[in-house]
C-alpha distance (Angstrom), angle and dihedral (degrees) to the residues before:
residue distance angle dihedral
X1 . . .
X2 3.83 . .
X3 3.75 118.7 .
X4 3.77 117.3 -116.0
X5 3.81 123.0 -104.1
X6 3.78 119.1 -93.7
X7 3.79 112.0 -86.7
X8 3.80 96.6 -156.5
X9 3.81 127.6 69.7
X10 3.79 115.4 -103.5
X11 3.81 90.5 -127.6
X12 3.76 135.0 -110.0
X13 3.77 116.1 -36.8
X14 3.77 132.7 -173.1
X15 3.79 108.5 -117.7
X16 3.77 112.3 -144.5
X17 3.78 132.0 179.3
X18 3.80 90.8 -73.0
X19 3.81 94.4 54.5
X20 3.79 92.1 109.8
X21 3.81 93.2 58.6
X22 3.79 117.2 88.5
X23 3.81 110.2 -143.5
X24 3.80 121.4 177.5
X25 3.80 108.6 -63.1
X26 3.78 91.2 15.0
X27 3.75 127.1 175.9
X28 3.81 104.7 -103.9
X29 3.79 136.1 172.9
X30 3.77 118.7 -127.3
X31 3.76 125.4 -164.3
X32 3.79 110.3 -142.7
X33 3.82 92.2 -162.0
X34 3.81 102.5 46.2
X35 3.80 97.2 33.2
X36 3.81 91.9 -129.9
X37 3.79 130.9 124.8
X38 3.79 128.0 -147.2
X39 3.77 144.9 -171.4
X40 3.83 112.0 -104.6
X41 3.82 92.6 -110.0
X42 3.80 95.4 50.8
X43 3.81 115.9 128.7
X44 3.80 90.2 -131.5
X45 3.81 93.5 61.0
X46 3.81 91.5 70.4
X47 3.82 89.4 54.3
X48 3.81 94.2 54.6
X49 3.77 123.2 106.0
X50 3.80 111.1 -112.6
X51 3.81 88.0 -126.2
X52 3.83 90.8 61.0
X53 3.82 98.8 40.2
X54 3.80 119.4 94.7
X55 3.80 128.9 169.2
X56 3.80 114.1 -138.7
X57 3.77 136.9 175.1
X58 3.78 104.6 -135.7
X59 3.76 142.9 124.6
X60 3.77 123.1 -106.8
X61 3.80 89.1 -110.9
X62 3.81 91.0 54.0
X63 3.79 91.7 51.0
X64 3.81 90.5 49.9
X65 3.81 90.4 47.4
X66 3.82 89.5 53.5
X67 3.81 89.5 54.3
X68 3.81 99.3 -102.7
X69 3.81 121.1 138.7
X70 3.83 123.3 -139.8
X71 3.79 117.0 -112.0
X72 3.80 113.2 -103.5
X73 3.82 92.2 -139.8
X74 3.82 102.6 52.6
X75 3.85 97.8 19.5
X76 3.81 97.3 -153.4
């Protein structure tokens, strides 16, 4: 059975020029309401309610395993 996604933010991170790339164990944004996950620089992140936005360190495969769907705009 898959483990559940982290419930706590991963903490503040400095976003450099490579922030929009999603390496293994990348810092991603998940939306608890929509069930989607995003790259930090995605245009949809700024539209999210703070109550639904959560920073996580996870791989794409982990997010998919937890039932989240990748954003169609940033395609993490």
